[in-house]
C-alpha positions in Angstrom: -13.2 51.5 -29.7 -12.9 54.1 -32.5 -13.7 56.9 -30.1 -12.2 60.4 -30.1 -11.0 61.8 -26.8 -14.3 63.7 -26.3 -16.5 60.7 -27.2 -14.5 58.4 -24.9 -14.9 60.9 -22.1 -18.6 61.1 -22.7 -18.8 57.3 -22.8 -17.2 56.8 -19.4 -19.3 59.4 -17.7 -22.6 57.8 -18.9 -24.1 56.0 -16.0 -27.7 55.1 -15.1 -29.7 54.0 -12.1 -31.9 51.5 -13.9 -34.1 51.4 -10.7 -36.2 48.3 -11.6 -33.3 46.0 -12.3 -31.1 47.5 -9.6 -33.8 47.2 -6.9 -34.7 43.7 -8.1 -31.0 42.7 -7.8 -30.8 44.1 -4.3 -34.1 42.4 -3.3 -32.7 39.1 -4.4 -29.6 39.7 -2.3 -31.7 40.6 0.8 -33.9 37.5 0.4 -30.7 35.4 0.0 -29.3 36.5 3.3 -32.6 36.3 5.1 -33.2 32.7 4.0 -29.7 31.2 4.0 -27.9 33.1 6.8 -27.1 29.9 8.8 -26.9 27.6 5.8 -24.1 29.2 3.7 -20.4 29.4 4.1 -18.4 32.6 3.8 -17.2 31.6 0.3 -20.7 30.9 -0.8 -21.8 34.4 0.3 -18.9 35.9 -1.5 -19.8 34.1 -4.7 -23.4 35.2 -4.5 -22.6 38.8 -3.8 -20.1 38.7 -6.7 -22.8 37.4 -9.0 -25.2 40.2 -8.1 -22.4 42.8 -8.5 -21.7 41.5 -12.0 -25.3 42.1 -13.0 -25.1 45.7 -11.7 -21.7 46.1 -13.3 -23.2 45.7 -16.8 -26.4 47.6 -16.1 -25.6 50.8 -14.3 -22.2 51.4 -15.9 -21.6 52.9 -19.4 -21.7 49.3 -20.7 -25.3 49.0 -19.8 -26.1 52.6 -21.0 -24.6 52.0 -24.4 -25.6 48.3 -24.9 -28.4 49.3 -27.2 -26.3 51.3 -29.7 -22.8 49.7 -29.3 -22.6 46.0 -30.2 -19.4 45.4 -28.2 -21.2 46.7 -25.1 -24.1 44.4 -25.7 -21.7 41.5 -26.0 -19.8 42.4 -22.8 -23.2 42.5 -21.1 -24.2 39.1 -22.7 -21.0 37.3 -21.8 -20.9 38.7 -18.3 -24.5 37.8 -17.4 -24.7 34.4 -19.1 -21.2 33.1 -18.5 -20.2 34.7 -15.2 -23.3 35.9 -13.3 -25.1 32.6 -13.5 -22.2 30.4 -12.4 -21.4 32.7 -9.5 -24.9 32.5 -8.3 -24.8 28.7 -8.5 -21.6 28.6 -6.5 -23.2 30.9 -3.9 -26.2 28.6 -3.5 -26.1 26.4 -0.4 -25.1 22.9 -1.2 -28.2 21.5 0.6 -30.5 23.5 -1.8 -32.2 20.8 -3.7 -35.9 21.6 -4.4 -38.0 18.5 -5.0 -40.8 20.2 -6.9 -41.3 18.9 -10.4 -41.0 22.3 -12.1 -37.5 23.0 -10.8 -36.5 19.4 -11.5 -37.6 19.7 -15.1 -36.0 23.1 -15.6 -32.6 21.9 -14.3 -32.7 18.7 -16.4 -29.1 18.4 -17.7 -30.2 18.0 -21.4 -33.1 20.4 -21.3 -31.2 23.1 -19.6 -28.3 22.6 -22.1 -30.6 23.0 -25.0 -32.4 26.1 -23.4 -29.0 27.8 -22.7 -27.7 27.1 -26.3 -31.0 28.2 -27.9 -31.1 31.5 -26.0 -27.4 32.2 -26.5 -27.6 31.7 -30.3 -31.2 32.8 -30.9 -31.0 36.3 -29.5 -28.1 37.1 -31.8 -29.8 36.0 -35.0 -30.5 39.2 -37.1 -34.3 39.1 -36.8 -34.6 38.5 -33.0 -31.7 40.8 -32.1 -33.1 43.7 -34.1 -36.6 43.2 -32.6 -35.2 43.2 -29.1 -32.9 46.2 -29.6 -35.9 48.1 -31.1 -37.9 47.5 -28.0 -35.7 48.5 -25.1 -38.2 47.2 -22.5 -37.7 43.7 -23.8 -34.0 43.9 -23.5 -34.1 45.3 -20.0 -37.0 43.4 -18.4 -37.1 40.2 -20.4 -33.8 39.5 -22.1 -31.4 40.1 -19.2 -33.5 38.2 -16.6 -33.8 35.4 -19.1 -30.0 35.4 -19.5 -29.6 35.0 -15.7 -32.3 32.4 -15.4 -31.2 30.0 -18.2 -27.6 30.4 -17.1 -28.4 29.5 -13.5 -30.4 26.5 -14.5 -27.7 25.3 -17.0 -24.8 25.6 -14.5 -26.8 24.3 -11.5 -25.9 20.7 -12.1 -22.5 21.3 -13.8 -20.9 23.2 -10.9 -22.5 21.2 -8.2 -20.0 20.9 -5.4 -21.9 18.1 -3.7 -20.0 14.9 -4.7 -23.0 12.7 -3.9 -26.6 12.5 -5.2 -25.6 14.4 -8.3 -27.9 14.3 -11.4 -24.9 14.3 -13.7 -21.5 12.9 -13.1 -18.5 15.3 -12.7 -17.1 13.8 -15.9 -20.2 14.6 -17.9 -20.2 18.1 -16.4 -16.8 18.7 -18.0 -18.0 17.2 -21.3 -21.2 19.3 -21.3 -19.2 22.5 -20.7 -16.7 21.6 -23.5 -19.5 20.8 -26.0 -21.2 24.1 -25.1 -18.1 25.9 -26.4 -19.1 24.9 -29.9 -22.2 27.0 -30.3 -20.7 29.8 -28.2 -17.5 30.2 -30.2 -19.1 29.6 -33.6 -21.8 32.3 -32.9 -19.0 34.8 -32.1 -16.9 33.7 -35.0 -19.6 34.0 -37.6 -20.5 37.5 -36.3 -16.8 38.5 -36.4 -16.2 37.0 -39.9 -19.3 38.4 -41.5 -18.2 40.7 -44.5 -21.2 43.0 -44.0 -23.5 44.3 -41.3 -25.8 41.5 -40.0 -28.2 43.9 -38.3 -29.4 46.3 -40.9 -26.4 48.6 -40.4 -27.5 49.3 -36.8 -23.8 49.0 -35.9 -20.6 49.8 -37.7 -18.8 46.8 -39.2 -15.8 47.4 -36.8 -18.2 47.5 -33.8 -19.9 44.3 -35.0 -16.5 42.5 -35.4 -15.4 43.8 -32.0 -18.6 42.3 -30.4 -18.1 39.0 -32.2 -14.5 38.7 -31.0 -15.6 39.4 -27.4 -18.1 36.5 -27.6 -15.7 34.3 -29.5 -12.5 34.7 -27.5 -14.0 36.0 -24.3 -16.4 33.2 -24.1 -13.6 30.6 -24.6 -11.6 32.2 -21.8 -14.6 32.1 -19.3 -15.6 28.6 -20.4 -12.0 27.4 -19.7 -12.2 28.7 -16.1 -15.5 26.9 -15.4 -14.1 23.7 -17.1 -11.1 23.9 -14.8 -13.5 24.2 -11.9 -15.5 21.2 -13.0 -12.3 19.2 -13.6 -11.2 20.0 -10.1 -14.4 18.5 -8.7 -14.1 15.5 -11.0 -10.7 14.8 -9.5 -12.2 15.3 -6.0 -15.0 12.9 -6.9 -12.6 10.2 -8.1 -10.5 10.6 -4.9 -13.7 10.2 -2.8 -14.6 7.1 -4.8 -11.1 5.7 -4.3 -11.3 6.3 -0.5 -14.7 4.5 -0.3 -13.2 1.5 -2.2 -10.2 1.4 0.2 -12.6 1.5 3.1 -14.6 -1.4 1.8 -11.5 -3.4 1.1 -10.3 -2.7 4.7 -13.6 -3.8 6.2 -13.6 -7.0 4.2 -10.0 -7.8 5.3 -10.8 -7.5 9.0 
């Protein structure tokens, strides 16, 4: 991280309370338990708690404190919130949670949520938008991070659906969607890493910029692979269920 011993020591002792984001996260957790206590399994509760903890992990720790001036910290925050927090919150959502209102249905549309996720992921790292956001810390804290969580949740809501019936998108298409999403994710990280000069008006050192690009490039691929494996597992389960249903129909017809 190109830090001297003293600088590294200062970095790891830099923590913050971030009361608005911290209290909001805790409020969400309280509401979750109040409204889903009898509807969730132990594993779902663990997933949801883990999701909230990942948000706090990149807000109150040195990563959150230095996200405005160290690009690699910003990228750790970005990858964590968009690629880990959102999916964990989805896995922590009760399987019978299926709002019928038109707004939620539209926001979780498989194609629309894919486009929204890709647009946010790429758009916020274009030089102009990124510099504007980083120069206005309130946008980063109170708009960008909540947007990361929101679009991530909406994107993964259909793709990591554990309900093998009444899905809006088949398990096979879930795997394909996750695989295709790796293209804009990895290319964004790669181009940031491979840039021969500063992309952000020399806000960060070139080494810092490359470190951040590599985190998005390689780190994103690793995280994506985990969720793809999860989606493949449920695809297999779906095929097994379909096979059992066919066997049952054949058995009924033979009797």
